[in-house]
C-alpha positions in Angstrom: 0.4 -44.5 11.4 -1.5 -42.3 13.8 0.7 -39.3 12.9 -0.2 -39.8 9.3 -4.0 -39.5 10.2 -3.4 -36.5 12.2 -1.5 -34.7 9.4 -4.2 -35.7 6.9 -7.0 -34.5 9.1 -5.3 -31.1 9.6 -4.8 -30.8 5.8 -8.6 -31.8 5.2 -9.7 -29.1 7.8 -7.8 -26.5 6.2 -9.1 -27.4 2.8 -12.8 -27.4 4.2 -12.0 -23.9 5.8 -10.7 -22.4 2.6 -13.9 -23.6 0.9 -16.0 -21.7 3.3 -14.0 -18.4 3.1 -12.9 -15.8 0.8 -10.4 -13.2 1.0 -10.7 -9.8 -0.9 -9.2 -6.5 -0.8 -10.4 -2.7 -1.2 -8.4 0.2 -2.2 -8.6 4.0 -1.8 -5.6 6.1 -2.8 -2.8 4.5 -1.0 -4.9 2.8 1.7 -5.5 -1.0 1.2 -7.8 -3.2 3.3 -7.8 -6.8 3.2 -10.9 -8.7 4.5 -11.2 -12.3 5.3 -14.7 -13.4 5.3 -15.7 -16.8 7.0 -18.6 -18.6 8.7 -18.7 -17.3 12.4 -20.8 -15.4 15.0 -21.1 -12.1 13.2 -17.9 -10.5 14.7 -16.5 -7.7 12.4 -13.1 -6.6 13.5 -10.8 -4.0 11.9 -7.1 -4.4 12.8 -8.3 -6.4 15.9 -10.8 -3.7 17.1 -14.6 -4.3 16.8 -16.1 -2.1 14.0 -18.2 -0.3 16.4 -15.3 1.5 17.9 -14.2 3.2 14.7 -13.9 7.1 15.1 -15.1 9.6 14.0 -18.7 8.5 13.9 -19.3 10.0 10.3 -16.7 7.5 9.1 -18.2 4.6 11.1 -21.4 5.3 9.4 -19.6 5.0 6.0 -18.0 1.8 6.8 -21.4 0.3 7.9 -23.2 1.3 4.7 -22.7 -2.0 2.7 -24.0 -3.9 5.9 -26.9 -1.7 6.3 -27.9 -2.4 2.5 -27.7 -6.1 2.7 -29.4 -6.4 6.1 -28.5 -8.2 9.3 -29.6 -11.6 8.3 -27.0 -11.6 5.4 -23.9 -11.3 7.7 -25.2 -12.4 11.0 -23.4 -15.9 10.5 -20.2 -14.4 9.1 -17.1 -13.2 10.6 -15.2 -10.5 8.9 -11.6 -9.7 9.9 -10.1 -6.7 8.1 -6.6 -5.4 8.0 -6.1 -2.0 6.8 -2.8 -0.1 6.1 -1.6 3.1 4.5 -3.5 6.3 3.7 -5.4 8.6 6.1 -8.5 8.0 8.1 -10.9 8.8 5.3 -9.2 6.8 2.8 -8.8 3.8 5.1 -12.7 4.0 5.8 -13.4 3.9 2.0 -11.0 1.0 1.6 -12.7 -0.9 4.5 -16.0 -0.1 3.2 -15.1 -1.5 -0.4 -13.6 -4.6 1.1 -16.7 -5.3 3.1 -18.9 -5.0 0.1 -16.7 -7.2 -2.1 -16.4 -9.8 0.6 -20.2 -10.0 1.0 -20.6 -10.4 -2.7 -17.8 -13.0 -3.0 -18.9 -15.2 -0.2 -22.6 -15.2 -1.4 -21.4 -16.1 -5.0 -19.1 -18.9 -3.5 -22.1 -20.1 -1.3 -24.4 -20.2 -4.3 -22.1 -22.2 -6.5 
């Protein structure tokens, strides 16, 4: 009976985590970025690397644009995990940028409803 309770607890935990997260994608040419947005400590990672380490700096600024627009308080308690594949550096940066913007909008819409 205790194993049934444990299994139910795990299922319920996954369900509540799903309610507090959104997964969206951004595309630019052949580059595809998938962003998972959920409650957290404000960590933003791209392929496991912090967003601050994206090079060249010009592309880093482009990726940060949606975050600058909404302000620090909007994403301070969110974790964004982004996976990006395909394309070149510029296309990947624009795909990441689009995915971040869509994730922030989708998360706030989900939070309001």
